N, C-alpha and C positions, 0 to 999 in steps of 0.2 A: 504494500500500500504506500502511495506517495506521502512524503512528509508535508508539513504545513507550508514551507517555503516553495516547494514545487507546485503545490495546489494553487497557492496565491499567484504565482507567475502565470499559470495556465488559465486562471479563472477571473482575476480581478484587474480592472482597468480604472484609472482615475483620470478624469478630464484634465486636471491641472498638471498631470505628469505626461500627457500625450505629446509625443514629438511631432510638431506640425511641419508639414512640407509646404513651402511657398510656391504657389502656381500663378503664373501671369500669362494671359492672352489679351494683350492690349487691343483696343482701348477699354473694353467693357468688363473684362473678366479678370478678377484677382481674388485669391483666397489663400488661406493657410488651412491645410486639412490633415487629418490623421484618421486612418482606418482603425477602429478600436478592436475589431475581431481578429485582426492579423496576429498570428503568434499565440492565439488562445486555443482552448480545446473546442471552441465553437466551430461547426462545419457549415452552418446555414445562416449565420448572423451577418447582417449587413448594417453595421453601425459606424457612422462617420461623424467626427466633430469637424465643423467648418467655421472658420472665423473670417468675416468679410469686412474690408475697409468701407467706410461710408461711401455710398454711391456706386459700389461695384456689385457685380453678379458673380455667382460661383460657376454656373454652367449655362450654356445655351438652352433654350426651351427644348424639353424632351419629355418622353414618357416611358414607362416600363410596362411591359406586357406580362411579365412573370412575377412581379413583386409589387408591393405597396411601399410607399414612403411616408414617414412621419417626421415632421420638423418640430423641434422644441427650441424656442428662442430663449436663451439664457440671459442675454443682455441686449439692450437697445430695441430697435424696431426695424421694420422693413416691409417687403411685400413678397407674396408668392403668386406666380402666374398659374392659373388653373382654367382650362377650357377657354383660353384667350382673355381671361379677366385677371386683373391685378387685385389680389385680396390683401388687405392690411394685416400685418403680423406684429405682435408686441411681446414683450417679455412675459414669460410664463405660459 
């Protein structure tokens, strides 16, 4: 049976400790992202933390056929585009 340190490494992720990768596709897209499931025991988890500078977008408009997405705003505000509409998003 794995010890506590091994289990923690495979199962626990903390947003404050996530190593963020800076991505830029000028002029609209810029973000810092970290995939939280990478390196864990999870095989189907799609969890990503994304930090956006004011006025920037993370990705071009797109959709997923095989998965759903959920966004949780931890700080600030912005908008999400759904079915061609911009919907306001706020902290929480």
